[in-house]
Backbone bond lengths (Angstrom), bond angles and torsions (degrees), N, CA, C in turn:
res aa  C-N    CA-C-N  psi(-1)  N-CA   C-N-CA  omega(-1)  CA-C   N-CA-C  phi
1 M - - - 1.470 - - 1.464 106.56 -
2 T 1.417 121.05 127.39 1.345 124.56 178.67 1.575 113.50 -79.35
3 T 1.353 116.90 152.52 1.356 121.77 175.11 1.500 120.62 -40.79
4 M 1.276 111.26 -45.34 1.460 120.39 -177.41 1.485 107.60 -72.70
5 Y 1.283 124.30 -38.81 1.379 127.41 177.13 1.640 110.21 -63.81
6 K 1.244 119.25 -43.78 1.444 125.89 175.04 1.541 108.24 -60.21
7 A 1.227 115.89 -41.14 1.547 116.69 -178.97 1.396 113.25 -67.45
8 Q 1.420 118.94 -38.64 1.415 124.74 -177.41 1.594 104.72 -69.56
9 W 1.333 114.13 -38.78 1.517 117.21 -177.45 1.616 105.24 -65.98
10 K 1.146 119.21 -50.32 1.387 121.93 -178.37 1.510 115.32 -61.80
11 A 1.349 115.94 -32.23 1.469 122.54 179.30 1.527 108.53 -69.78
12 M 1.326 111.01 -44.17 1.555 114.24 -176.98 1.580 107.62 -64.79
13 I 1.324 121.73 -42.06 1.387 122.98 -173.56 1.600 107.23 -72.74
14 R 1.285 118.53 -38.84 1.448 121.67 171.84 1.581 109.73 -61.06
15 D 1.267 118.16 -45.08 1.523 120.07 -179.35 1.553 106.26 -58.43
16 T 1.299 117.38 -47.37 1.454 123.53 -178.22 1.596 110.35 -51.91
17 I 1.305 111.67 -51.16 1.484 118.02 -174.72 1.607 104.52 -67.27
18 L 1.265 121.59 -51.08 1.444 119.61 -179.47 1.463 115.86 -62.00
19 K 1.338 120.78 -29.30 1.414 125.30 -179.34 1.591 102.65 -70.91
20 E 1.212 120.37 -42.81 1.532 116.65 -179.36 1.509 113.25 -73.50
21 L 1.447 114.09 -34.85 1.476 113.64 178.95 1.485 112.74 -62.21
22 R 1.398 122.07 -19.66 1.441 125.04 174.88 1.508 109.50 -81.60
23 S 1.355 119.58 -1.50 1.416 117.37 -176.10 1.478 115.97 -76.69
24 K 1.277 126.93 137.41 1.436 127.13 173.46 1.410 110.89 -64.25
25 T 1.290 119.49 -33.36 1.441 124.61 -178.17 1.548 110.04 -61.29
26 L 1.313 109.31 -48.24 1.574 110.19 172.07 1.417 119.57 -54.73
27 V 1.336 116.89 -43.43 1.520 120.26 175.27 1.459 111.99 -59.69
28 F 1.251 117.39 -45.30 1.338 119.06 -177.11 1.578 117.20 -64.70
29 I 1.353 114.29 -38.36 1.311 123.16 177.41 1.666 109.50 -68.53
30 F 1.359 106.73 -40.92 1.542 106.91 -179.78 1.485 112.87 -59.17
31 I 1.465 112.15 -49.60 1.428 119.34 178.17 1.537 117.66 -57.36
32 A 1.428 108.72 -44.79 1.600 112.93 175.25 1.401 115.30 -57.07
33 T 1.405 112.95 -46.17 1.523 118.63 -179.29 1.491 116.36 -57.58
34 T 1.353 106.41 -46.78 1.591 114.04 178.85 1.515 111.88 -60.11
35 L 1.373 118.88 -45.24 1.422 123.44 177.26 1.514 111.47 -64.22
36 M 1.351 118.41 -34.65 1.420 121.78 -177.31 1.556 104.78 -67.00
37 I 1.384 117.33 -46.85 1.468 116.06 -169.51 1.552 105.73 -71.50
38 F 1.383 122.79 -38.78 1.417 121.28 175.40 1.571 112.54 -58.24
39 L 1.375 112.61 -40.67 1.493 116.84 172.95 1.584 115.84 -52.93
40 C 1.386 108.41 -51.21 1.465 117.39 176.04 1.514 113.43 -57.13
41 H 1.288 115.64 -42.23 1.471 122.00 178.31 1.577 108.94 -61.42
42 A 1.334 117.13 -48.24 1.471 123.12 172.75 1.434 116.64 -49.81
43 L 1.369 111.83 -55.95 1.483 120.79 -179.59 1.599 109.27 -58.25
44 L 1.367 114.68 -45.53 1.441 115.72 -179.94 1.576 111.71 -61.24
45 K 1.324 123.99 -39.17 1.269 121.93 177.78 1.461 116.73 -68.14
46 L 1.420 113.00 -32.53 1.420 117.25 174.63 1.466 117.56 -70.73
47 F 1.453 114.34 -31.06 1.453 118.70 -179.23 1.637 102.44 -71.61
48 I 1.357 118.19 -41.65 1.416 121.41 -169.20 1.650 107.73 -65.45
49 S 1.283 109.90 -45.31 1.648 115.86 -178.66 1.552 110.52 -69.31
50 S 1.432 116.27 -29.71 1.502 117.81 -178.58 1.424 110.39 -78.76
51 N 1.296 123.99 -26.12 1.482 131.03 -176.66 1.446 112.48 -112.81
52 Q 1.110 119.11 22.66 1.539 121.91 -176.54 1.639 108.80 -60.21
53 G 1.321 116.07 122.21 1.360 124.28 -176.73 1.485 116.01 82.85
54 T 1.264 121.48 -11.04 1.480 120.20 -177.72 1.628 112.88 -121.57
55 A 1.262 116.35 -18.46 1.471 123.78 173.92 1.537 114.34 -78.40
56 P 1.298 122.90 153.30 1.499 122.44 -179.45 1.583 102.48 -67.84
57 M 1.400 110.81 161.16 1.440 118.22 -177.37 1.465 111.46 -58.55
58 I 1.341 119.88 123.19 1.480 123.74 177.15 1.572 105.99 -113.80
59 T 1.316 110.54 125.09 1.402 116.73 176.09 1.475 111.85 -117.17
60 G 1.406 116.96 170.75 1.426 117.00 178.82 1.503 110.01 -68.49
61 A 1.292 116.63 -31.48 1.437 115.69 -177.81 1.491 117.58 -69.95
62 N 1.410 117.79 -45.04 1.486 119.51 176.69 1.534 116.30 -71.76
63 S 1.333 118.48 -28.15 1.353 125.07 176.11 1.540 109.33 -70.18
64 L 1.312 113.01 -44.41 1.526 119.07 177.77 1.635 108.46 -61.91
65 S 1.300 112.62 -40.77 1.537 113.18 -179.22 1.519 112.85 -58.11
66 I 1.290 115.47 -34.88 1.507 122.22 179.93 1.658 103.74 -67.60
67 M 1.278 111.73 -49.19 1.515 116.04 -176.84 1.487 107.06 -65.37
68 F 1.300 125.02 -31.39 1.433 131.74 -179.54 1.500 105.11 -63.42
69 T 1.285 124.43 -41.56 1.419 120.90 -175.25 1.479 106.58 -77.53
70 M 1.271 129.22 -31.35 1.538 127.82 169.73 1.476 110.91 -63.52
71 I 1.291 119.15 -42.76 1.575 118.41 178.64 1.459 108.36 -64.14
72 N 1.272 123.94 -40.48 1.420 128.70 -176.27 1.535 104.73 -61.17
73 A 1.266 123.12 -50.45 1.473 124.54 -172.67 1.582 106.24 -65.84
74 W 1.369 111.63 -41.72 1.488 112.43 -175.78 1.499 108.89 -71.27
75 S 1.376 119.70 -37.69 1.486 119.83 178.59 1.600 112.17 -54.03
76 V 1.444 116.14 -37.53 1.419 115.26 178.09 1.386 116.57 -52.56
77 I 1.368 109.47 -43.12 1.625 118.30 -175.45 1.538 104.95 -68.84
78 I 1.293 120.47 -42.36 1.500 126.37 -179.83 1.557 107.74 -55.32
79 A 1.391 108.72 -50.73 1.532 116.74 -175.61 1.506 110.67 -60.55
80 G 1.413 113.91 -40.10 1.497 115.95 -177.12 1.542 107.67 -74.01
81 I 1.223 123.60 -31.95 1.496 123.40 -173.59 1.580 104.87 -70.71
82 F 1.351 115.79 -48.82 1.570 120.32 -177.04 1.409 111.10 -78.99
83 G 1.405 123.88 -26.77 1.444 123.00 171.59 1.606 111.74 -62.99
84 I 1.302 117.95 -44.35 1.464 123.69 174.41 1.512 112.59 -59.28
85 S 1.340 116.61 -52.66 1.359 121.40 -172.27 1.483 115.03 -76.18
86 S 1.450 118.45 -9.75 1.382 118.86 178.70 1.537 118.90 -64.80
87 I 1.295 113.48 -22.71 1.534 119.37 -179.69 1.549 104.41 -113.99
88 R 1.355 123.42 -30.64 1.466 120.89 -170.30 1.481 106.94 -77.45
89 S 1.351 123.60 -23.69 1.476 127.04 -176.97 1.628 102.97 -73.36
90 D 1.276 119.91 -27.57 1.458 119.80 -178.99 1.600 108.22 -72.66
91 F 1.343 116.39 -31.49 1.450 118.96 169.57 1.535 117.36 -69.78
92 K 1.348 111.88 -40.44 1.382 122.52 -177.22 1.587 108.13 -69.18
93 D 1.271 120.94 -41.03 1.439 121.69 176.32 1.499 111.91 -86.17
94 K 1.307 122.79 -1.66 1.494 129.57 177.19 1.578 111.02 60.47
95 I 1.299 116.52 43.98 1.448 122.51 -177.83 1.589 109.62 -116.29
96 I 1.287 116.17 -0.88 1.451 121.02 -176.99 1.622 104.98 -61.99
97 Y 1.254 122.50 -42.78 1.560 123.88 -179.41 1.509 110.56 -61.64
98 Q 1.296 110.77 -39.30 1.587 116.90 -178.55 1.480 108.77 -58.55
99 Y 1.417 114.23 -49.62 1.511 117.59 -179.57 1.474 112.33 -60.31
100 L 1.406 118.14 -46.09 1.464 120.86 -174.55 1.522 108.72 -74.25
101 S 1.296 115.72 -11.40 1.613 112.72 175.76 1.616 109.44 -87.00
102 F 1.240 116.20 -7.82 1.488 113.41 170.11 1.414 115.93 -77.42
103 P 1.315 119.85 165.66 1.483 120.73 173.99 1.503 115.46 -74.58
104 I 1.396 111.48 65.77 1.454 116.77 174.35 1.542 109.20 -135.63
105 S 1.295 115.03 155.30 1.551 116.97 -176.34 1.534 105.57 -89.52
106 R 1.192 109.41 165.61 1.586 116.45 178.98 1.596 103.72 -69.99
107 T 1.153 115.80 -35.47 1.545 121.48 -177.25 1.614 103.08 -62.88
108 Q 1.301 114.49 -47.33 1.523 118.30 179.35 1.518 109.25 -62.80
109 Y 1.237 119.94 -44.00 1.420 125.05 176.78 1.544 108.87 -57.22
110 M 1.314 117.90 -50.36 1.504 116.53 -175.54 1.558 111.49 -65.80
111 F 1.328 121.92 -42.49 1.328 124.13 -174.55 1.635 112.49 -76.47
112 S 1.216 115.97 -24.57 1.533 119.74 177.95 1.463 106.86 -80.52
113 R 1.360 117.48 -30.08 1.578 115.25 177.96 1.544 104.23 -75.15
114 I 1.264 123.04 -44.19 1.478 124.31 178.54 1.511 113.00 -60.45
115 L 1.421 121.90 -44.04 1.413 124.13 -174.54 1.582 104.75 -73.20
116 G 1.282 113.44 -45.72 1.555 115.57 177.12 1.614 112.90 -53.92
117 T 1.261 115.55 -48.60 1.442 118.10 175.52 1.558 112.97 -60.77
118 W 1.341 114.34 -42.63 1.428 117.61 -178.33 1.614 113.26 -62.65
119 I 1.268 111.67 -39.55 1.465 115.11 179.35 1.600 112.03 -68.75
120 L 1.391 113.85 -39.02 1.448 113.89 171.42 1.533 114.21 -62.15
121 V 1.287 120.26 -52.52 1.481 125.56 179.03 1.502 116.92 -56.25
122 Y 1.415 112.11 -46.72 1.466 118.54 177.59 1.516 111.13 -67.61
123 S 1.246 119.85 -29.04 1.450 119.76 -178.91 1.598 109.08 -77.41
124 Y 1.260 118.66 -32.79 1.478 126.83 166.26 1.552 108.04 -57.95
125 Y 1.291 113.32 -46.86 1.501 116.54 -176.86 1.428 109.42 -66.24
126 L 1.314 122.42 -40.15 1.423 121.54 -178.53 1.484 113.56 -74.76
127 Y 1.373 115.98 -29.50 1.505 121.50 170.52 1.503 111.85 -60.12
128 S 1.363 119.19 -44.55 1.500 130.75 -176.31 1.524 102.37 -65.18
129 Y 1.326 115.01 -44.88 1.589 117.22 -178.31 1.507 111.27 -60.59
130 F 1.356 113.30 -62.97 1.500 120.74 -173.12 1.488 112.55 -64.03
131 L 1.320 122.76 -33.47 1.394 120.09 169.65 1.517 115.86 -61.64
132 S 1.306 112.96 -45.52 1.488 119.10 173.25 1.576 112.61 -60.31
133 A 1.170 118.13 -38.62 1.458 120.18 180.00 1.422 110.67 -69.09
134 I 1.330 123.22 -38.83 1.485 124.04 179.26 1.544 107.86 -67.56
135 L 1.329 114.05 -53.64 1.604 113.41 -176.60 1.422 113.57 -67.18
136 F 1.295 120.47 -33.40 1.509 119.19 179.93 1.494 111.22 -74.48
137 S 1.453 120.99 -27.75 1.401 124.37 174.06 1.572 109.87 -66.26
138 V 1.362 114.07 -38.60 1.431 117.24 -179.98 1.519 109.01 -71.20
139 A 1.352 120.94 -41.04 1.386 121.05 -178.79 1.529 117.65 -64.43
140 T 1.344 116.69 -33.95 1.367 127.19 -179.71 1.553 117.10 -94.62
141 H 1.280 111.48 -13.76 1.450 120.61 -178.48 1.500 114.79 60.43
142 S 1.360 110.43 34.04 1.466 121.89 -175.66 1.611 110.26 -143.63
143 W 1.249 117.55 149.99 1.501 122.00 -178.20 1.592 108.45 -67.68
144 A 1.331 119.08 117.93 1.407 119.66 -179.95 1.489 120.39 -86.44
145 F 1.323 112.56 -14.38 1.535 116.92 -175.13 1.441 109.17 -99.11
146 H 1.507 118.66 138.45 1.253 120.14 174.46 1.620 108.28 -142.62
147 T 1.282 124.87 167.82 1.420 123.30 -164.99 1.568 108.55 -68.93
148 A 1.423 122.15 -23.01 1.311 124.53 174.38 1.605 112.92 -53.73
149 H 1.298 109.34 -43.21 1.495 118.47 -174.66 1.560 104.01 -66.53
150 L 1.322 123.46 -40.28 1.512 121.99 177.29 1.502 111.19 -58.24
151 I 1.279 117.71 -47.11 1.524 119.12 -177.23 1.600 107.34 -62.17
152 S 1.378 119.13 -46.20 1.367 121.47 173.55 1.457 120.49 -54.36
153 M 1.290 112.02 -37.63 1.482 120.21 179.43 1.471 107.81 -69.04
154 L 1.322 123.91 -39.41 1.363 127.43 177.03 1.539 110.62 -62.38
155 L 1.306 116.58 -48.61 1.488 122.86 175.66 1.558 111.39 -59.26
156 M 1.215 121.87 -38.96 1.446 129.52 175.64 1.463 107.60 -64.40
157 G 1.370 119.59 -42.03 1.449 119.80 176.22 1.478 115.51 -54.87
158 L 1.292 118.54 -42.45 1.415 123.80 172.38 1.616 112.57 -63.84
159 Y 1.270 108.94 -41.78 1.499 112.59 -177.66 1.656 111.16 -63.84
160 V 1.320 115.84 -38.69 1.377 124.63 177.33 1.440 111.95 -60.43
161 F 1.367 113.40 -43.53 1.483 120.87 178.87 1.521 109.05 -60.94
162 L 1.273 119.30 -48.05 1.417 125.85 -177.86 1.568 110.11 -60.47
163 I 1.347 117.10 -41.98 1.407 123.78 -178.20 1.521 107.71 -65.12
164 I 1.284 115.32 -45.10 1.512 122.19 178.21 1.525 109.52 -53.75
165 F 1.410 109.80 -47.75 1.446 117.18 -172.62 1.546 111.20 -64.97
166 I 1.334 114.60 -43.85 1.468 118.51 179.32 1.540 109.83 -69.72
167 S 1.272 123.60 -30.66 1.484 125.93 169.19 1.456 108.65 -58.03
168 F 1.295 114.48 -51.14 1.511 122.61 -172.52 1.544 106.37 -61.52
169 L 1.244 117.07 -43.47 1.397 119.84 178.01 1.494 115.91 -63.68
170 Y 1.276 115.53 -45.13 1.524 119.49 179.36 1.594 105.84 -68.51
171 S 1.285 118.95 -31.56 1.463 116.25 -178.07 1.497 117.57 -65.81
172 M 1.447 114.64 -8.77 1.516 119.26 179.61 1.377 108.01 -96.66
173 V 1.336 123.89 -6.63 1.475 126.01 -176.30 1.522 112.34 -124.78
174 A 1.314 116.69 -6.65 1.491 116.96 -178.39 1.608 110.82 -146.07
175 G 1.199 115.78 159.16 1.492 121.36 171.97 1.476 114.86 -57.66
176 K 1.349 123.39 171.70 1.448 124.98 -179.21 1.528 111.28 -58.52
177 I 1.286 118.03 -56.62 1.472 119.83 -178.90 1.522 111.53 -64.83
178 G 1.297 116.62 -39.71 1.548 120.22 178.51 1.498 112.28 -61.31
179 A 1.375 112.91 -40.38 1.505 119.33 -179.45 1.540 110.25 -67.53
180 F 1.198 118.00 -38.67 1.546 130.11 -179.45 1.601 104.06 -66.10
181 L 1.311 117.21 -55.68 1.490 119.25 179.08 1.575 111.45 -60.64
182 L 1.259 118.89 -37.17 1.493 125.82 176.59 1.549 107.23 -58.87
183 L 1.335 115.30 -46.23 1.392 124.43 -173.43 1.649 107.15 -61.58
184 I 1.331 113.04 -55.53 1.352 119.40 -171.42 1.603 108.27 -65.20
185 S 1.242 114.00 -37.61 1.548 121.69 -178.10 1.598 106.25 -69.57
186 S 1.280 120.70 -39.92 1.430 125.86 178.60 1.498 111.42 -63.90
187 V 1.341 118.34 -43.14 1.389 121.98 178.90 1.573 115.07 -70.34
188 A 1.393 112.96 -34.18 1.374 114.62 176.31 1.597 113.98 -73.43
189 V 1.381 112.43 -34.96 1.485 119.90 -176.65 1.551 109.22 -69.58
190 I 1.424 112.30 -39.16 1.511 116.62 -179.74 1.511 106.89 -65.88
191 S 1.248 115.29 -42.64 1.648 117.33 178.26 1.474 112.38 -58.90
192 I 1.310 115.55 -45.97 1.443 117.74 -176.03 1.504 110.87 -71.71
193 S 1.341 119.36 -40.53 1.431 120.17 177.99 1.539 114.45 -62.09
194 S 1.302 111.82 -38.51 1.427 120.76 -176.53 1.661 113.92 -65.17
195 S 1.401 105.93 -42.05 1.460 121.92 177.73 1.641 106.35 -62.36
196 S 1.181 115.26 -45.81 1.542 124.30 -172.81 1.604 107.46 -73.11
197 M 1.318 116.07 -52.67 1.431 118.68 -173.08 1.604 117.13 -73.01
198 R 1.356 110.61 -30.42 1.621 115.06 -174.13 1.536 102.51 -60.37
199 V 1.316 121.48 -38.90 1.506 116.91 -169.30 1.509 108.82 -78.91
200 L 1.299 123.63 -2.95 1.496 125.31 176.36 1.447 114.03 -86.36
201 A 1.317 118.47 146.16 1.427 118.53 165.90 1.579 114.05 -78.77
202 Y 1.231 121.03 153.36 1.486 123.08 177.62 1.475 114.28 -46.13
203 S 1.356 117.97 -40.55 1.416 122.02 -172.68 1.575 108.92 -77.90
204 E 1.357 121.13 -6.06 1.436 126.43 -178.65 1.631 106.60 -97.16
205 Y 1.310 122.20 -12.55 1.415 121.99 -175.19 1.533 112.48 -55.01
206 L 1.254 113.91 -41.54 1.473 118.50 -167.66 1.692 107.13 -103.14
207 K 1.169 116.08 11.14 1.538 117.19 174.30 1.479 116.10 -97.44
208 D 1.323 117.01 138.17 1.474 123.51 178.25 1.598 106.78 58.56
209 L 1.231 114.32 56.33 1.505 117.14 -179.78 1.515 111.03 -76.10
210 T 1.339 112.64 132.71 1.417 122.97 173.32 1.460 106.09 -124.56
211 L 1.448 116.90 168.30 1.363 118.26 175.92 1.590 116.15 -56.87
212 F 1.279 111.80 -41.46 1.509 116.52 -178.10 1.624 111.58 -65.72
213 K 1.386 111.60 -34.04 1.581 119.45 -176.09 1.505 100.11 -71.31
214 V 1.362 118.98 -44.83 1.431 117.58 -172.82 1.536 113.56 -62.41
215 I 1.322 114.02 -42.48 1.453 125.12 173.35 1.544 110.79 -53.50
216 G 1.443 109.74 -55.43 1.456 116.62 -177.29 1.548 110.89 -61.69
217 L 1.253 121.76 -37.73 1.526 129.29 178.62 1.535 106.95 -61.06
218 L 1.363 116.69 -53.95 1.408 119.40 -178.33 1.622 114.95 -59.92
219 V 1.327 111.53 -42.59 1.548 116.83 176.05 1.446 106.94 -64.38
220 Y 1.380 123.62 -41.94 1.419 121.95 -176.56 1.523 113.08 -69.40
221 L 1.230 120.86 -36.15 1.357 124.45 179.07 1.494 118.38 -79.14
222 F 1.386 116.60 -31.39 1.442 118.20 -168.43 1.595 119.57 -118.18
223 L 1.253 111.96 -11.76 1.447 124.68 178.35 1.507 110.01 -100.72
224 P 1.387 115.35 142.90 1.553 114.90 177.13 1.555 109.95 -66.77
225 R 1.331 106.05 136.22 1.543 112.62 -175.65 1.572 104.35 -89.96
226 V 1.345 116.03 79.16 1.442 121.51 -177.78 1.607 110.58 -66.02
227 N 1.252 113.00 -29.65 1.592 115.75 178.70 1.488 109.73 -65.59
228 Y 1.246 123.93 -15.38 1.461 126.92 173.57 1.639 108.20 -59.44
229 L 1.163 116.97 -42.08 1.424 122.50 -175.63 1.638 108.59 -65.37
230 T 1.375 110.35 -47.09 1.451 113.91 -178.99 1.487 113.85 -65.73
231 E 1.341 111.62 -36.72 1.510 116.37 -178.00 1.576 110.15 -73.00
232 L 1.355 118.23 -31.70 1.455 120.59 173.91 1.529 110.56 -69.80
233 A 1.433 112.51 -45.28 1.475 115.67 175.40 1.613 113.53 -52.75
234 S 1.375 114.11 -47.11 1.399 116.69 176.06 1.490 119.29 -62.05
235 N 1.327 116.85 -36.53 1.389 123.89 179.44 1.646 106.41 -64.96
236 V 1.308 112.71 -49.13 1.502 111.56 177.91 1.346 115.75 -62.86
237 L 1.313 122.28 -39.30 1.466 131.22 -179.82 1.607 109.48 -58.26
238 S 1.271 109.68 -50.47 1.479 113.03 -172.13 1.595 111.34 -94.07
239 K 1.393 112.05 10.10 1.435 117.47 -179.51 1.500 119.78 52.95
240 E 1.300 110.87 30.37 1.483 119.47 171.35 1.445 119.76 -73.68
241 E 1.271 118.01 162.57 1.542 114.60 179.78 1.572 102.15 -78.57
242 I 1.362 110.74 141.28 1.394 120.53 -178.51 1.523 111.75 -90.28
243 T 1.242 118.45 111.56 1.585 123.65 -166.22 1.517 101.16 -104.01
244 L 1.336 124.72 -10.53 1.518 124.61 -179.29 1.525 108.63 -70.15
245 N 1.292 112.60 145.50 1.479 118.82 169.29 1.581 110.15 -80.98
246 I 1.349 110.79 92.47 1.476 119.28 -170.79 1.528 108.04 -60.58
247 G 1.268 115.22 -42.13 1.560 114.75 -175.63 1.499 113.69 -64.74
248 L 1.323 112.96 -48.53 1.479 119.98 -176.06 1.581 109.35 -67.89
249 E 1.354 116.17 -44.15 1.472 122.21 -177.79 1.519 111.54 -65.50
250 S 1.392 112.89 -39.43 1.511 114.97 173.61 1.415 116.96 -62.76
251 L 1.339 114.93 -41.39 1.439 124.32 -179.25 1.525 111.61 -58.96
252 H 1.369 110.95 -47.64 1.540 119.87 -177.09 1.520 109.46 -70.63
253 L 1.230 120.15 -33.69 1.439 122.93 174.35 1.413 115.46 -68.96
254 F 1.397 116.08 -39.85 1.538 119.73 175.31 1.583 107.98 -69.82
255 V 1.190 125.49 -48.71 1.401 127.06 -175.41 1.536 108.43 -61.59
256 T 1.309 119.50 -55.23 1.487 119.87 179.30 1.525 119.11 -56.88
257 T 1.541 107.37 -37.90 1.470 118.02 178.47 1.470 106.64 -62.97
258 A 1.305 121.76 -48.67 1.416 128.63 -177.20 1.572 114.25 -56.15
259 F 1.466 105.58 -40.27 1.500 108.64 179.32 1.573 112.91 -70.49
260 F 1.291 118.80 -35.56 1.443 122.71 178.77 1.530 116.57 -76.03
261 L 1.376 111.58 -20.97 1.444 118.91 171.45 1.548 104.87 -73.45
262 F 1.299 120.98 -49.22 1.479 122.61 173.73 1.455 108.70 -53.33
263 L 1.260 123.28 -51.31 1.424 133.62 -177.56 1.676 108.32 -49.85
264 A 1.301 107.02 -54.60 1.507 112.90 -179.74 1.369 112.41 -66.22
265 D 1.417 121.80 -37.95 1.437 118.16 177.32 1.503 110.23 -68.10
266 Q 1.338 124.38 -37.38 1.489 123.02 174.40 1.555 108.60 -62.97
267 L 1.254 122.69 -35.41 1.418 122.53 179.58 1.519 111.53 -67.53
268 V 1.288 114.59 -40.24 1.507 119.29 -176.98 1.498 103.54 -68.01
269 K 1.353 123.54 -44.99 1.330 125.27 -173.08 1.662 113.58 -61.80
270 R 1.368 109.38 -38.14 1.426 113.39 179.44 1.410 119.85 -94.40
271 K 1.437 115.72 -5.11 1.415 114.46 -173.35 1.526 104.08 -79.86
272 N 1.435 108.64 142.48 1.425 119.05 -179.73 1.630 111.54 -85.91
273 F 1.265 114.12 85.83 1.449 115.81 -173.18 1.573 109.69 -68.07
């Protein structure tokens, strides 16, 4: 990679981050999240003081685990919102043609937008987590952080990236609301199909076919099973036995994601901006 190419790549990623940092939506989300975490901290302190000696043992670690689940769910929505706006705002501000007039490829444009958005959203995710860890440690007078949380955070970082990528892909073929609805629907359908198909033996896939089973089978075989990452993160966090086939699930996720990255790249190259 040449020095000029590296500079262009870094400039586009930096531009993506700065563009979103100027967004009023980000400011609102940041303030709302901070207030929510402080409110949960206050409620936790109130609960502990009101049930002193009678409530089950509450530690910083188990209270943070609950908050961790809430942060994960909320971060999916945030990733979707910013993943969709990462390219649509270029059209809204009519600067897409300026970017493409620079000596950068459309592939570079796509990945720089995705990576820049991921850095921003994942930084927000880490901020939410560490603020919660500090406040919950204070409220419970016990250390909230443990290594399982670190592993879960790394898995969720990959999950956030995939959600942003899927949002980016949908934003090129649908409007803002349509792309967001497609994202939420896709995540839900993937989760349902995975839960349904995993319990079946391979020999049962083609038995008693119905329309819903055909749809579930197609989704299970050909779409990235992004819920695999959240399930694995949850298992690690709660120290539950991991029953997932990590090798097979990881391979499927890698292959299907690589295919859709290739598809998105081809779409960007052929799209008449």
